[in-house]
C-alpha positions as CSV (number, residue, x, y, z in Angstrom):
1,D,105.6,80.9,93.5
2,I,108.4,83.5,94.0
3,F,106.5,86.2,92.0
4,P,102.8,85.6,93.0
5,R,100.0,87.4,91.1
6,W,96.6,88.1,92.5
7,N,95.0,89.6,89.4
8,Q,92.1,90.9,91.5
9,H,89.9,94.0,91.0
10,L,89.0,95.5,94.4
11,M,86.9,98.5,95.1
12,F,87.2,100.6,98.3
13,S,85.1,103.5,99.5
14,V,87.2,106.5,100.8
15,T,85.8,109.8,102.3
16,T,88.7,111.9,101.0
17,L,91.8,111.6,98.9
18,E,93.6,112.7,102.1
19,D,93.2,109.0,103.2
20,T,96.0,106.4,103.1
21,L,95.4,102.9,101.5
22,K,97.2,100.4,103.9
23,L,98.0,97.0,102.3
24,S,99.4,93.9,104.4
25,V,100.8,91.2,102.4
26,F,100.7,87.5,103.5
27,Q,101.9,84.2,102.1
28,Y,99.0,81.7,102.3
29,D,99.9,78.5,103.8
30,K,97.4,75.6,103.8
31,Y,98.7,73.8,106.7
32,T,100.3,76.4,109.0
33,Q,99.7,80.1,109.9
34,D,100.0,82.4,107.0
35,E,103.3,84.2,106.8
36,Y,103.4,88.0,107.0
37,L,105.5,89.4,104.2
38,G,105.3,93.2,105.0
39,K,103.0,96.2,104.5
40,A,102.7,99.2,102.1
41,E,101.0,102.5,102.8
42,I,99.8,104.5,99.8
43,K,98.8,108.2,100.2
44,L,95.9,108.6,97.9
45,S,96.2,112.4,97.4
46,F,98.1,112.0,94.1
47,L,95.1,110.3,92.4
48,E,93.3,113.6,91.9
49,H,95.8,114.3,89.0
50,Y,94.6,111.2,87.1
51,G,91.0,112.2,87.0
52,D,89.0,109.0,86.1
53,N,92.0,107.4,84.5
54,E,93.9,104.4,85.9
55,T,97.5,104.9,87.0
56,D,100.6,103.4,85.5
57,K,101.9,100.4,87.5
58,L,103.1,101.6,90.9
59,I,105.6,99.7,92.7
60,Y,105.9,99.9,96.5
61,Q,108.7,98.3,98.6
62,L,107.3,96.3,101.5
63,K,108.0,97.8,105.0
64,D,108.1,96.2,108.4
65,V,109.7,93.1,107.0
66,A,111.3,90.5,109.3
67,P,115.1,90.9,109.5
68,D,115.7,87.3,108.2
69,K,113.5,87.9,105.1
70,P,114.4,89.5,101.8
71,F,112.6,92.8,101.0
72,G,109.8,92.4,98.5
73,S,107.5,94.8,96.7
74,I,103.9,94.9,95.6
75,S,102.8,96.4,92.2
76,V,99.4,97.9,91.9
77,Y,97.2,100.0,89.5
78,L,94.9,102.5,91.1
79,S,92.0,104.6,89.9
80,Y,89.7,107.1,91.6
81,K,86.0,107.8,90.7
82,A,84.0,110.4,92.6
83,I,80.4,109.5,93.2
């Protein structure tokens, strides 16, 4: 699938909104090594402006992509709840 969807809800613990969420994206391959597609780094400090609300869709261009591969992107929705 050229436009994969993960549709997963993940929860992470962070100690401060000064942290950076680092996402590495791979293409799963059942028979050979998974293919690295790139990474995105998201500074979380902007989340304090959203309160307990979810962000709109955020799109990040993948970085660190092999020169012979097209650039891709990842779309995410984020929210922050202080506990």
